[in-house]
Every structure is written in structure tokens, then in C-alpha cells.
DSSP file (Angstrom, degrees, kcal/mol; ACC not computed):
  #  RESIDUE AA STRUCTURE BP1 BP2  ACC     N-H-->O    O-->H-N    N-H-->O    O-->H-N    TCO  KAPPA ALPHA  PHI   PSI    X-CA   Y-CA   Z-CA
    1    1 A X              0   0    0      0, 0.0     2,-0.1     0, 0.0     0, 0.0   0.000 360.0 360.0 360.0 140.6   58.1  -57.6 -117.4
    2    2 A X        -     0   0    0      1,-0.1     2,-0.0     0, 0.0     0, 0.0  -0.450 360.0 -97.4 -84.5 157.2   56.5  -56.9 -113.9
    3    3 A X        -     0   0    0     -2,-0.1     2,-0.3     1,-0.1    -1,-0.1  -0.271  40.6-145.9 -68.8 164.0   55.0  -53.5 -113.2
    4    4 A X        -     0   0    0      3,-0.0     2,-0.2     4,-0.0    -1,-0.1  -0.912   6.5-121.8-134.9 153.6   57.1  -51.0 -111.3
    5    5 A X     >  -     0   0    0     -2,-0.3     4,-2.4     1,-0.1     5,-0.2  -0.533  32.5-107.5 -92.2 163.5   56.5  -48.3 -108.7
    6    6 A X  H  > S+     0   0    0      1,-0.2     4,-2.5     2,-0.2     5,-0.2   0.855 121.3  55.0 -55.8 -38.5   57.3  -44.6 -109.2
    7    7 A X  H  > S+     0   0    0      2,-0.2     4,-2.5     1,-0.2    -1,-0.2   0.931 106.9  48.1 -63.2 -44.2   60.2  -45.1 -106.7
    8    8 A X  H  > S+     0   0    0      1,-0.2     4,-2.3     2,-0.2    -2,-0.2   0.884 112.7  50.6 -66.7 -38.9   61.7  -47.9 -108.6
    9    9 A X  H  X S+     0   0    0     -4,-2.4     4,-3.0     2,-0.2    -1,-0.2   0.929 108.5  50.2 -56.6 -46.4   61.4  -45.8 -111.8
   10   10 A X  H  X S+     0   0    0     -4,-2.5     4,-1.6     1,-0.2    -2,-0.2   0.917 111.6  48.4 -64.1 -43.9   63.1  -42.9 -110.2
   11   11 A X  H  < S+     0   0    0     -4,-2.5     4,-0.3     2,-0.2    -1,-0.2   0.878 112.6  50.5 -63.6 -37.0   66.0  -45.2 -109.0
   12   12 A X  H >< S+     0   0    0     -4,-2.3     3,-1.6     1,-0.2    -2,-0.2   0.927 108.5  49.7 -65.4 -44.0   66.2  -46.6 -112.5
   13   13 A X  H >< S+     0   0    0     -4,-3.0     3,-1.9     1,-0.3    -1,-0.2   0.840  99.7  67.8 -63.8 -28.5   66.4  -43.2 -114.0
   14   14 A X  T 3< S+     0   0    0     -4,-1.6   138,-3.7     1,-0.3    -1,-0.3   0.580  83.9  73.2 -70.5  -7.6   69.1  -42.3 -111.5
   15   15 A X  T <  S+     0   0    0     -3,-1.6     2,-0.8    -4,-0.3    -1,-0.3   0.616  80.3  83.8 -74.7 -14.9   71.5  -44.8 -113.3
   16   16 A X  S <  S-     0   0    0     -3,-1.9     2,-0.1    -4,-0.2    -1,-0.1  -0.820  82.0-139.8 -92.0 103.8   71.7  -42.3 -116.1
   17   17 A X        -     0   0    0     -2,-0.8     2,-0.3   134,-0.1   134,-0.2  -0.391  26.8-178.7 -65.8 135.6   74.4  -39.7 -115.3
   18   18 A X  E     -A  150   0A   0    132,-2.1   132,-3.1    -4,-0.1     2,-0.1  -0.915  27.8-112.1-129.0 159.9   73.5  -36.1 -116.2
   19   19 A X  E     -A  149   0A   0     -2,-0.3     2,-0.4    21,-0.3   130,-0.2  -0.354  35.2-120.5 -76.4 173.0   75.1  -32.8 -116.0
   20   20 A X        -     0   0    0    128,-1.1    55,-2.5    55,-0.2     2,-0.3  -0.971  30.5-177.5-121.3 132.6   73.6  -30.2 -113.6
   21   21 A X  E     -CD  37  74B   0     16,-2.1    16,-2.9    -2,-0.4     2,-0.4  -0.909  21.0-151.9-124.0 149.3   72.3  -26.8 -114.7
   22   22 A X  E     -CD  36  73B   0     51,-1.8    51,-2.4    -2,-0.3     2,-0.5  -0.999  19.0-157.4-117.9 131.2   70.9  -23.7 -113.1
   23   23 A X  E     -CD  35  72B   0     12,-2.6    12,-1.8    -2,-0.4     2,-0.3  -0.920   5.4-160.5-110.2 125.5   68.5  -21.9 -115.3
   24   24 A X  E     +CD  34  71B   0     47,-2.7    47,-2.2    -2,-0.5     2,-0.3  -0.777  16.6 162.3-106.1 148.7   67.9  -18.2 -114.6
   25   25 A X  E     -C   33   0B   0      8,-1.8     8,-1.9    -2,-0.3     2,-0.4  -0.865  32.5-118.4-147.5 177.0   64.9  -16.1 -115.9
   26   26 A X  E     -C   32   0B   0     43,-0.5     6,-0.2    37,-0.3     2,-0.1  -0.969  23.8-140.5-123.3 143.4   63.0  -12.9 -115.3
   27   27 A X    >   -     0   0    0      4,-2.2     3,-3.0    -2,-0.4    33,-0.0  -0.466  41.0 -86.9 -95.8-179.3   59.3  -12.8 -114.4
   28   28 A X  T 3  S+     0   0    0      1,-0.3    -1,-0.1     2,-0.1    -2,-0.0   0.765 131.8  52.3 -57.3 -26.9   56.7  -10.2 -115.7
   29   29 A X  T 3  S-     0   0    0      2,-0.1    -1,-0.3     0, 0.0     0, 0.0   0.280 121.4-109.4 -91.8  12.6   57.8   -7.8 -113.0
   30   30 A X    <   +     0   0    0     -3,-3.0     2,-0.3     1,-0.2    -2,-0.1   0.721  67.7 150.7  65.4  23.2   61.5   -8.2 -114.0
   31   31 A X        -     0   0    0      1,-0.0    -4,-2.2    -4,-0.0     2,-0.3  -0.669  45.5-117.4 -79.7 144.3   62.3  -10.1 -110.8
   32   32 A X  E     +C   26   0B   0     -2,-0.3     2,-0.3    -6,-0.2    61,-0.3  -0.674  34.8 176.7 -89.4 135.9   65.2  -12.7 -111.0
   33   33 A X  E     -C   25   0B   0     -8,-1.9    -8,-1.8    -2,-0.3     2,-0.3  -0.912  10.2-169.3-130.2 161.7   64.7  -16.3 -110.5
   34   34 A X  E     -C   24   0B   0     -2,-0.3     2,-0.4   -10,-0.2   -10,-0.2  -0.998   2.9-176.9-144.4 148.2   66.8  -19.4 -110.7
   35   35 A X  E     -C   23   0B   0    -12,-1.8   -12,-2.6    -2,-0.3     2,-0.4  -0.982  28.1-119.6-150.3 137.6   66.1  -23.2 -110.6
   36   36 A X  E     +C   22   0B   0     50,-1.4     2,-0.4    -2,-0.4   -14,-0.2  -0.603  35.9 178.4 -76.7 130.4   68.3  -26.4 -110.7
   37   37 A X  E     +C   21   0B   0    -16,-2.9   -16,-2.1    -2,-0.4     3,-0.2  -0.998  24.1 177.2-137.4 130.2   67.5  -28.6 -113.7
   38   38 A X        +     0   0    0     -2,-0.4   -19,-0.1   -18,-0.2   112,-0.1   0.298  69.5  84.2-110.5  10.2   69.2  -31.8 -114.7
   39   39 A X        +     0   0    0     14,-0.3    -1,-0.1   -21,-0.1    12,-0.1   0.360  57.5 134.1 -89.8   1.7   67.1  -32.5 -117.7
   40   40 A X        +     0   0    0     -3,-0.2     2,-0.3   -21,-0.2   -21,-0.3  -0.221  26.7 166.2 -56.7 136.9   69.1  -30.3 -120.1
   41   41 A X  E     -E   51   0B   0     10,-2.3    10,-2.6     0, 0.0     2,-0.2  -0.988  35.9-116.0-153.2 148.6   69.9  -32.0 -123.5
   42   42 A X  E     +E   50   0B   0     -2,-0.3     8,-0.2     8,-0.2     3,-0.1  -0.588  29.4 173.4 -82.0 149.8   71.2  -30.9 -126.8
   43   43 A X  E     -     0   0B   0      6,-2.3     2,-0.3     1,-0.3     7,-0.2   0.679  56.9  -3.2-122.3 -52.0   68.9  -31.2 -129.9
   44   44 A X  E   > -E   49   0B   0      5,-1.6     5,-2.6     1,-0.1    -1,-0.3  -1.000  33.9-155.0-154.0 142.0   70.4  -29.6 -133.0
   45   45 A X  E   5S+E   48   0B   0     -2,-0.3     2,-0.3     1,-0.3     3,-0.3   0.762  86.8  67.4 -87.9 -22.7   73.4  -27.7 -134.2
   46   46 A X  T   5S+     0   0    0      1,-0.5    -1,-0.3     2,-0.1     2,-0.2  -0.805 119.3  15.4-137.0  96.0   71.5  -26.1 -137.2
   47   47 A X  T   5S-     0   0    0     -2,-0.3     2,-1.1    -3,-0.2    -1,-0.5   0.519 111.0-116.9 -77.5 162.5   69.6  -24.4 -135.9
   48   48 A X  E   5 +E   45   0B   0     -3,-0.3    88,-3.2    88,-0.2     2,-0.4  -0.548  50.6 166.2 -72.6  99.3   71.2  -24.3 -132.5
   49   49 A X  E   < +EF  44 135B   0     -5,-2.6    -6,-2.3    -2,-1.1    -5,-1.6  -0.919  19.0 178.5-126.1 147.6   68.6  -25.9 -130.2
   50   50 A X  E     -EF  42 134B   0     84,-2.4    84,-2.4    -2,-0.4     2,-0.3  -0.848  11.4-153.1-129.5 165.4   68.5  -27.3 -126.7
   51   51 A X  E     +EF  41 133B   0    -10,-2.6   -10,-2.3    -2,-0.3     2,-0.3  -0.987  16.7 162.3-138.3 155.3   65.7  -28.8 -124.5
   52   52 A X  E     - F   0 132B   0     80,-1.7    80,-3.2    -2,-0.3     2,-0.3  -0.927  27.0-122.3-152.6 171.0   65.0  -29.2 -120.9
   53   53 A X  E     - F   0 131B   0     -2,-0.3     2,-0.4    78,-0.2   -14,-0.3  -0.925  17.5-175.4-127.4 149.8   61.9  -30.0 -118.8
   54   54 A X  E     - F   0 130B   0     76,-1.9    76,-3.0    -2,-0.3   -17,-0.0  -0.997  42.1 -91.1-140.2 140.7   60.0  -28.3 -116.0
   55   55 A X  E >   - F   0 129B   0     -2,-0.4     3,-2.5    74,-0.2    74,-0.3  -0.264  36.5-124.9 -52.1 131.0   57.0  -29.5 -114.0
   56   56 A X  T 3  S+     0   0    0     72,-2.3    -1,-0.1     1,-0.3    73,-0.1   0.829 108.8  44.2 -44.4 -41.2   53.8  -28.4 -115.7
   57   57 A X  T 3  S+     0   0    0     71,-0.4    -1,-0.3     4,-0.1    -2,-0.1   0.192  80.8 136.7 -95.7  15.1   52.6  -26.7 -112.5
   58   58 A X    X   -     0   0    0     -3,-2.5     3,-1.4     1,-0.1     4,-0.3  -0.356  61.5-128.8 -65.5 144.9   55.9  -24.9 -111.5
   59   59 A X  T 3  S+     0   0    0      1,-0.2     3,-0.5     2,-0.1    -1,-0.1   0.807 108.4  56.1 -61.0 -31.4   55.4  -21.4 -110.3
   60   60 A X  T >  S+     0   0    0      1,-0.2     3,-1.8     2,-0.1     4,-0.3   0.534  76.7  97.7 -81.8  -5.3   58.2  -20.5 -112.9
   61   61 A X  G X  S+     0   0    0     -3,-1.4     3,-2.1     1,-0.3    -1,-0.2   0.846  75.5  58.7 -53.5 -40.7   56.5  -21.9 -116.0
   62   62 A X  G >  S+     0   0    0     -3,-0.5     3,-0.8    -4,-0.3    -1,-0.3   0.713  98.4  63.1 -66.0 -16.5   55.0  -18.6 -117.2
   63   63 A X  G <  S+     0   0    0     -3,-1.8   -37,-0.3     1,-0.2    -1,-0.3   0.564 102.5  49.9 -77.7 -10.5   58.6  -17.2 -117.3
   64   64 A X  G <  S+     0   0    0     -3,-2.1    -1,-0.2    -4,-0.3    -2,-0.2   0.152  78.5 135.4-114.0  16.4   59.6  -19.8 -120.0
   65   65 A X  S X  S-     0   0    0     -3,-0.8     3,-2.8     1,-0.2    55,-0.3  -0.160  73.5 -64.9 -63.0 160.9   56.7  -19.3 -122.4
   66   66 A X  T 3  S+     0   0    0      1,-0.3    55,-0.2    55,-0.1    -1,-0.2  -0.185 127.2  21.8 -44.0 128.0   57.5  -19.1 -126.3
   67   67 A X  T 3  S+     0   0    0     53,-2.7    -1,-0.3     1,-0.3     2,-0.2   0.165  94.1 120.8  95.8 -15.4   59.6  -15.9 -126.9
   68   68 A X    <   -     0   0    0     -3,-2.8    52,-2.4    51,-0.1    -1,-0.3  -0.569  55.7-134.8 -85.1 150.5   60.9  -15.6 -123.3
   69   69 A X  E     + G   0 119B   0     50,-0.2   -43,-0.5    -2,-0.2     2,-0.3  -0.687  25.5 171.5-103.9 151.8   64.7  -15.6 -122.8
   70   70 A X  E     - G   0 118B   0     48,-2.3    48,-3.4    -2,-0.3     2,-0.5  -0.965  27.5-125.3-153.0 164.3   66.6  -17.5 -120.2
   71   71 A X  E     -DG  24 117B   0    -47,-2.2   -47,-2.7    -2,-0.3     2,-0.5  -0.975  16.8-155.4-125.7 120.7   70.2  -18.3 -119.3
   72   72 A X  E     -DG  23 116B   0     44,-2.4    44,-2.8    -2,-0.5     2,-0.6  -0.838   8.6-162.7 -94.9 122.8   71.3  -21.9 -118.8
   73   73 A X  E     -DG  22 115B   0    -51,-2.4   -51,-1.8    -2,-0.5     2,-0.7  -0.924  10.8-148.8-109.6 117.6   74.4  -22.4 -116.5
   74   74 A X  E     -DG  21 114B   0     40,-2.6    39,-2.5    -2,-0.6    40,-1.2  -0.774  30.1-126.7 -83.2 121.0   76.3  -25.6 -116.7
   75   75 A X        -     0   0    0    -55,-2.5    73,-2.2    -2,-0.7   -55,-0.2  -0.339  13.8-128.7 -74.5 148.4   77.6  -26.0 -113.2
   76   76 A X  B >   -I  147   0C   0     71,-0.3     3,-3.2    35,-0.1    71,-0.3  -0.621  33.2 -99.6 -91.2 156.0   81.3  -26.6 -112.6
   77   77 A X  T 3  S+     0   0    0     69,-3.6     3,-0.5     1,-0.3    70,-0.1   0.797 122.7  54.8 -50.2 -37.9   82.4  -29.6 -110.4
   78   78 A X  T 3  S+     0   0    0     68,-0.2     3,-0.4     1,-0.2    -1,-0.3   0.499  90.0  81.0 -79.9  -1.2   83.0  -27.3 -107.3
   79   79 A X    <>  +     0   0    0     -3,-3.2     4,-2.0     1,-0.2     3,-0.3  -0.047  46.8 120.5 -96.9  32.3   79.4  -25.9 -107.5
   80   80 A X  H  > S+     0   0    0     -3,-0.5     4,-1.7     1,-0.2    -1,-0.2   0.864  76.6  53.7 -63.9 -34.2   77.4  -28.7 -105.8
   81   81 A X  H  > S+     0   0    0     -3,-0.4     4,-1.9     2,-0.2    -1,-0.2   0.812 104.5  55.4 -71.6 -27.8   76.2  -26.2 -103.1
   82   82 A X  H  > S+     0   0    0     -3,-0.3     4,-2.1     2,-0.2    -2,-0.2   0.897 106.7  51.1 -69.7 -38.9   74.9  -23.9 -106.0
   83   83 A X  H  X S+     0   0    0     -4,-2.0     4,-0.6     1,-0.2    -2,-0.2   0.912 113.6  43.9 -64.0 -37.0   72.8  -26.9 -107.3
   84   84 A X  H  < S+     0   0    0     -4,-1.7     3,-0.4     2,-0.2     4,-0.4   0.855 110.4  55.6 -74.0 -34.5   71.4  -27.5 -103.9
   85   85 A X  H >< S+     0   0    0     -4,-1.9     3,-0.7     1,-0.2    -2,-0.2   0.912 113.1  40.6 -63.8 -45.1   70.8  -23.8 -103.3
   86   86 A X  H 3< S+     0   0    0     -4,-2.1   -50,-1.4     1,-0.2    -1,-0.2   0.497  96.9  80.7 -84.6  -5.2   68.7  -23.4 -106.4
   87   87 A X  T 3< S+     0   0    0     -4,-0.6     2,-0.4    -3,-0.4    -1,-0.2   0.587  93.5  51.2 -75.1 -13.2   66.8  -26.7 -106.0
   88   88 A X  S <  S-     0   0    0     -3,-0.7     2,-0.2    -4,-0.4   -52,-0.0  -0.966  91.9-107.9-129.0 150.9   64.5  -25.2 -103.5
   89   89 A X        +     0   0    0     -2,-0.4     2,-0.3   -54,-0.0    -2,-0.1  -0.489  49.3 157.0 -72.5 135.9   62.3  -22.1 -103.7
   90   90 A X        -     0   0    0     -2,-0.2     3,-0.5    -4,-0.1     2,-0.1  -0.991  42.6-101.8-156.8 154.9   63.6  -19.2 -101.5
   91   91 A X  S    S+     0   0    0     -2,-0.3     4,-0.1     1,-0.2     0, 0.0  -0.466 103.5  13.9 -74.7 156.8   63.3  -15.4 -101.2
   92   92 A X  S >  S-     0   0    0      1,-0.1     3,-2.1    -2,-0.1    -1,-0.2   0.893  75.2-179.6  48.3  52.5   66.3  -13.3 -102.5
   93   93 A X  T 3  S+     0   0    0     -3,-0.5    -1,-0.1   -61,-0.3    -2,-0.1   0.820  74.2  51.6 -56.3 -32.1   67.8  -16.3 -104.3
   94   94 A X  T >  S+     0   0    0    -62,-0.2     3,-1.6     2,-0.1    -1,-0.3   0.440  77.8 118.1 -92.7   3.9   70.8  -14.3 -105.5
   95   95 A X  T <  S+     0   0    0     -3,-2.1     3,-0.1     1,-0.3    -4,-0.0  -0.495  89.1   8.6 -65.0 136.9   71.9  -12.9 -102.1
   96   96 A X  T 3  S+     0   0    0      1,-0.2     2,-0.5    -2,-0.2    -1,-0.3   0.616 104.3 117.0  69.3  13.6   75.3  -14.2 -101.3
   97   97 A X  S <  S-     0   0    0     -3,-1.6     2,-0.6   -15,-0.0    -1,-0.2  -0.946  71.3-123.0-111.8 130.2   75.7  -15.7 -104.8
   98   98 A X        +     0   0    0     -2,-0.5    12,-3.1    12,-0.1     2,-0.3  -0.600  58.5 135.4 -74.1 117.2   78.5  -14.2 -107.0
   99   99 A X  E     -J  109   0D   0     -2,-0.6     2,-0.3    10,-0.3    10,-0.2  -0.956  37.7-155.3-154.8 167.0   76.6  -13.0 -110.1
  100  100 A X  E     -J  108   0D   0      8,-2.0     8,-3.8    -2,-0.3     2,-0.5  -0.934  29.1-108.0-142.1 167.5   76.2  -10.2 -112.6
  101  101 A X  E     -J  107   0D   0     -2,-0.3     6,-0.2     6,-0.2     5,-0.0  -0.888  33.8-133.5 -99.9 129.3   73.5   -9.0 -114.8
  102  102 A X    >   -     0   0    0      4,-2.9     3,-1.8    -2,-0.5    -1,-0.0  -0.134  30.5 -99.3 -74.9 169.5   74.0   -9.7 -118.6
  103  103 A X  T 3  S+     0   0    0      1,-0.3    -1,-0.1     2,-0.1    -2,-0.0   0.843 126.4  54.9 -60.0 -34.3   73.4   -7.1 -121.3
  104  104 A X  T 3  S-     0   0    0      2,-0.1    -1,-0.3     1,-0.1   -35,-0.1   0.378 122.1-107.3 -85.7   8.5   70.0   -8.8 -121.8
  105  105 A X  S <  S+     0   0    0     -3,-1.8     2,-0.2     1,-0.3    -2,-0.1   0.475  75.0 132.3  86.9   2.6   69.1   -8.4 -118.2
  106  106 A X        -     0   0    0      1,-0.1    -4,-2.9   -36,-0.1     2,-0.5  -0.543  61.7-108.0 -88.2 156.0   69.4  -12.0 -117.1
  107  107 A X  E     -J  101   0D   0     -6,-0.2     2,-0.5   -74,-0.2    -6,-0.2  -0.690  31.3-163.0 -82.6 128.2   71.3  -13.1 -114.0
  108  108 A X  E     -J  100   0D   0     -8,-3.8    -8,-2.0    -2,-0.5     2,-0.2  -0.956  11.2-141.7-112.3 122.7   74.6  -14.8 -114.7
  109  109 A X  E >   -J   99   0D   0     -2,-0.5     3,-0.6   -10,-0.2   -10,-0.3  -0.563  27.6-111.2 -81.8 141.7   76.1  -16.8 -112.0
  110  110 A X  T 3  S+     0   0    0    -12,-3.1   -12,-0.1    -2,-0.2    -1,-0.1  -0.329  86.2  14.4 -75.0 152.8   80.0  -16.5 -111.8
  111  111 A X  T 3  S+     0   0    0      1,-0.2    -1,-0.2   -36,-0.1   -35,-0.1   0.592  77.0 154.0  69.2  20.4   82.4  -19.4 -112.6
  112  112 A X    <   -     0   0    0     -3,-0.6   -37,-0.2   -37,-0.1    -1,-0.2  -0.244  53.1-121.4 -73.5 165.6   80.2  -21.9 -114.3
  113  113 A X  S    S-     0   0    0    -39,-2.5    29,-2.8     1,-0.3     2,-0.3   0.858  89.9  -4.8 -76.4 -36.4   81.6  -24.4 -116.9
  114  114 A X  E     -GH  74 141B   0    -40,-1.2   -40,-2.6    27,-0.2     2,-0.4  -0.981  58.2-150.7-155.8 158.0   79.3  -23.0 -119.7
  115  115 A X  E     -GH  73 140B   0     25,-2.9    25,-1.9    -2,-0.3     2,-0.5  -0.998   6.1-170.2-138.6 131.1   76.5  -20.5 -120.3
  116  116 A X  E     -GH  72 139B   0    -44,-2.8   -44,-2.4    -2,-0.4     2,-0.5  -0.935  10.6-155.5-121.6 108.7   73.8  -20.8 -123.0
  117  117 A X  E     +GH  71 138B   0     21,-2.1    20,-3.9    -2,-0.5    21,-1.3  -0.721  32.2 177.7 -79.5 126.2   71.6  -17.6 -123.5
  118  118 A X  E     -GH  70 136B   0    -48,-3.4   -48,-2.3    -2,-0.5     2,-0.4  -0.876  33.8-149.7-133.6 162.3   68.4  -19.0 -125.0
  119  119 A X  E     -GH  69 135B   0     16,-1.9    16,-2.8    -2,-0.3   -50,-0.2  -0.993  32.7-116.8-132.9 128.2   64.9  -18.1 -126.2
  120  120 A X  E     + H   0 134B   0    -52,-2.4   -53,-2.7    -2,-0.4    14,-0.3  -0.360  34.5 171.6 -63.5 130.1   62.0  -20.6 -125.9
  121  121 A X  E     +     0   0B   0     12,-2.9     2,-0.3     1,-0.4    13,-0.2   0.632  64.2   6.7-114.6 -20.1   60.8  -21.6 -129.4
  122  122 A X  E     - H   0 133B   0     11,-1.9    11,-2.9   -57,-0.0    -1,-0.4  -0.990  53.7-153.5-160.0 153.7   58.4  -24.4 -128.4
  123  123 A X  E     - H   0 132B   0     -2,-0.3     2,-0.4     9,-0.2     9,-0.2  -0.995  14.1-171.6-131.8 134.4   56.8  -26.2 -125.5
  124  124 A X  E     - H   0 131B   0      7,-2.7     7,-3.6    -2,-0.4     2,-0.3  -0.980  24.9-121.3-129.1 137.7   55.6  -29.8 -125.6
  125  125 A X  E     + H   0 130B   0     -2,-0.4     2,-0.2     5,-0.2     5,-0.2  -0.611  31.4 175.1 -76.0 132.7   53.5  -31.6 -122.9
  126  126 A X  E >   - H   0 129B   0      3,-3.3     3,-1.6    -2,-0.3     2,-0.3  -0.718  57.4 -68.8-142.4  90.9   55.3  -34.8 -121.6
  127  127 A X  T 3  S-     0   0    0      1,-0.3    -1,-0.1    -2,-0.2     0, 0.0  -0.499 116.5 -11.7  72.4-128.0   53.5  -36.4 -118.7
  128  128 A X  T 3  S+     0   0    0     -2,-0.3   -72,-2.3    -3,-0.1   -71,-0.4   0.319 130.6  70.4 -91.5   6.9   53.6  -34.2 -115.6
  129  129 A X  E <  S-FH  55 126B   0     -3,-1.6    -3,-3.3   -74,-0.3     2,-0.4  -0.821  73.2-130.9-119.9 161.7   56.3  -31.9 -117.3
  130  130 A X  E     -FH  54 125B   0    -76,-3.0   -76,-1.9    -2,-0.3     2,-0.7  -0.916  21.1-139.6-103.2 137.0   56.6  -29.5 -120.0
  131  131 A X  E     -FH  53 124B   0     -7,-3.6    -7,-2.7    -2,-0.4     2,-0.6  -0.904  18.0-155.5-102.0 116.2   59.5  -30.0 -122.5
  132  132 A X  E     -FH  52 123B   0    -80,-3.2   -80,-1.7    -2,-0.7     2,-0.5  -0.844   7.6-165.0 -94.9 116.3   61.0  -26.7 -123.3
  133  133 A X  E     -FH  51 122B   0    -11,-2.9   -12,-2.9    -2,-0.6   -11,-1.9  -0.919  15.9-179.7-102.2 129.8   62.8  -26.3 -126.7
  134  134 A X  E     -FH  50 120B   0    -84,-2.4   -84,-2.4    -2,-0.5     2,-0.5  -0.925  26.8-128.0-131.7 149.1   64.9  -23.3 -126.8
  135  135 A X  E     -FH  49 119B   0    -16,-2.8   -16,-1.9    -2,-0.3     2,-0.5  -0.803  29.7-124.4 -95.0 136.4   67.2  -21.7 -129.5
  136  136 A X  E     + H   0 118B   0    -88,-3.2   -18,-0.2    -2,-0.5   -88,-0.2  -0.692  31.6 175.7 -80.2 126.5   70.8  -20.8 -128.3
  137  137 A X  E     +     0   0B   0    -20,-3.9     2,-0.3    -2,-0.5   -19,-0.2   0.735  66.0   0.8 -98.5 -31.3   71.4  -17.1 -128.9
  138  138 A X  E     - H   0 117B   0    -21,-1.3   -21,-2.1     2,-0.0    -1,-0.4  -0.980  65.1-166.9-153.7 154.9   74.7  -16.8 -127.3
  139  139 A X  E     - H   0 116B   0     -2,-0.3     2,-0.3   -23,-0.2   -23,-0.2  -0.998  10.0-177.8-151.2 155.0   77.2  -19.0 -125.6
  140  140 A X  E     + H   0 115B   0    -25,-1.9   -25,-2.9    -2,-0.3     2,-0.3  -0.981  13.6 172.4-147.1 139.9   80.3  -19.0 -123.4
  141  141 A X  E     - H   0 114B   0     -2,-0.3     2,-0.7   -27,-0.2   -27,-0.2  -0.997  30.4-136.3-151.5 156.0   82.3  -21.9 -122.1
  142  142 A X    >   -     0   0    0    -29,-2.8     3,-1.4    -2,-0.3    -2,-0.0  -0.944  13.5-163.9-109.5 107.7   85.6  -22.7 -120.2
  143  143 A X  T 3  S+     0   0    0     -2,-0.7    -1,-0.1     1,-0.2   -30,-0.0   0.612  87.7  59.0 -67.7 -12.1   87.1  -25.7 -121.9
  144  144 A X  T 3  S+     0   0    0    -31,-0.1    -1,-0.2     2,-0.1     2,-0.1   0.483  87.2  99.0 -90.7  -8.7   89.4  -26.2 -118.8
  145  145 A X    <   -     0   0    0     -3,-1.4     2,-0.5   -32,-0.2   -33,-0.0  -0.388  68.4-133.4 -85.2 163.9   86.5  -26.6 -116.4
  146  146 A X        -     0   0    0     -2,-0.1   -69,-3.6    13,-0.0   -68,-0.2  -0.971  25.5-129.0-114.4 121.9   85.1  -29.9 -115.1
  147  147 A X  B     -I   76   0C   0     -2,-0.5    11,-0.5   -71,-0.3     2,-0.4  -0.342  19.6-112.4 -75.0 153.8   81.3  -30.2 -115.2
  148  148 A X        -     0   0    0    -73,-2.2  -128,-1.1  -128,-0.3     2,-0.3  -0.702  35.2-158.0 -82.7 137.9   79.2  -31.3 -112.2
  149  149 A X  E     -AB  19 156A   0      7,-2.8     7,-2.5    -2,-0.4     2,-0.5  -0.888   8.0-156.5-117.9 147.0   77.6  -34.7 -112.7
  150  150 A X  E     +AB  18 155A   0   -132,-3.1  -132,-2.1    -2,-0.3     2,-0.3  -0.980  27.0 145.5-125.5 119.2   74.5  -36.2 -111.0
  151  151 A X  E >   + B   0 154A   0      3,-2.5     3,-1.9    -2,-0.5  -136,-0.2  -0.989  64.4   9.9-150.9 148.7   73.9  -40.0 -110.8
  152  152 A X  T 3  S-     0   0    0   -138,-3.7  -137,-0.1    -2,-0.3    -1,-0.1   0.876 129.2 -61.3  48.3  44.7   72.4  -42.5 -108.3
  153  153 A X  T 3  S+     0   0    0      1,-0.2     2,-0.3  -139,-0.1    -1,-0.3   0.697 117.4 105.2  58.7  25.4   71.1  -39.4 -106.3
  154  154 A X  E <   -B  151   0A   0     -3,-1.9    -3,-2.5  -140,-0.2     2,-0.3  -0.954  68.8-121.9-134.8 150.3   74.7  -38.1 -105.8
  155  155 A X  E     +B  150   0A   0     -2,-0.3     2,-0.3    -5,-0.2    -5,-0.2  -0.660  44.9 141.0 -88.1 147.5   77.0  -35.4 -107.1
  156  156 A X  E     -B  149   0A   0     -7,-2.5    -7,-2.8    -2,-0.3     2,-0.3  -0.904  31.7-133.7-161.2-171.1   80.2  -36.2 -108.7
  157  157 A X        -     0   0    0     -2,-0.3     2,-0.3    -9,-0.2    -9,-0.1  -0.911  14.9-117.7-148.8-179.1   82.6  -35.5 -111.5
  158  158 A X        -     0   0    0    -11,-0.5     2,-0.7    -2,-0.3   -81,-0.1  -0.913  20.0-134.3-121.0 148.7   84.7  -37.0 -114.2
  159  159 A X        +     0   0    0     -2,-0.3   -13,-0.0     1,-0.1    -2,-0.0  -0.896  26.7 170.9-108.2 109.6   88.5  -36.7 -114.5
  160  160 A X              0   0    0     -2,-0.7    -1,-0.1     1,-0.2    -2,-0.0   0.150 360.0 360.0-101.0  19.2   89.4  -35.9 -118.0
  161  161 A X              0   0    0      0, 0.0    -1,-0.2     0, 0.0    -2,-0.0   0.428 360.0 360.0 -78.0 360.0   93.1  -35.2 -117.3
């Protein structure tokens, strides 16, 4: 097999359709942050574990250390603009975003397909990313919603009707 470039690898990876999530957290000063992640994956039912990955040098990485809590939002098909909003760093990320603060203090974006409140249990290095394994502490989902899907560098959805 011939060697490949990073661009070719990225295009190959884009053939695998993924769901789209926004993960919210708090920093040490209790400021709220959110980031779009498509690397979310299930790990185990017992104990209830998920994983996702974040660039090793992300400014948000300290907020996801072992023992830290975060809220994973599975975006609904109509929330493409939400995915794009949280894909870039900006001040006052939650201005003009319908949300509430959970009992645990995390930001919960309204009208998502599912929510997983999690606590980081381990972090593993994987190339230029950290793989974050988290225990699901609480969940909520809307079985009638349609999740937002990302493949071939485009957003889409599936029709389950």
C-alpha cells in the first residue's frame, strides 16, 4: 500500500459517519465552556462508560482531568448551527444560546437529542489527542428526536420513520 498524506487520511476518515456532540464544562474559576466533538463513542454498559477525544494542547484540556464533570449533548438534526457555533473559540459562548444550568452547575443546551452527565475516570494519550474515558452519572434523551450526523465533511441526518 502506498503512503498517504494527512489530507488523504482526513478524507478517508470522513467516510465514517459520526454523531455530533457539544461538550460543556466548567473551568477552575467556574466559567462555562463548550466545544463541538464528533469523536464520541460508547464503551461499556456496566459500568456505564463513554469515550471521546480532544487535542492534547487544547486550552480546555485542564477542565476534563480525572474527577472533573462535563455534560455531553448529542445534537438534534436541526442543530447544525449549534455545532458550528461551538466549533470555534469565542467569548460569551452561551450568549443567544437557549440553555439552563443543571443542578451540578453545568450548562445544558436546550432541545438536544440526548444528554450524558459524565465524570472523567481516565485519560489516555493517542497521537496528538487525549482519549477521555468518562463514567455516565446521569442521562436524558428524547426517543423521538433525529440526531445530527457528520460525514464527508457535511452535516446530514437519517430518516428513521
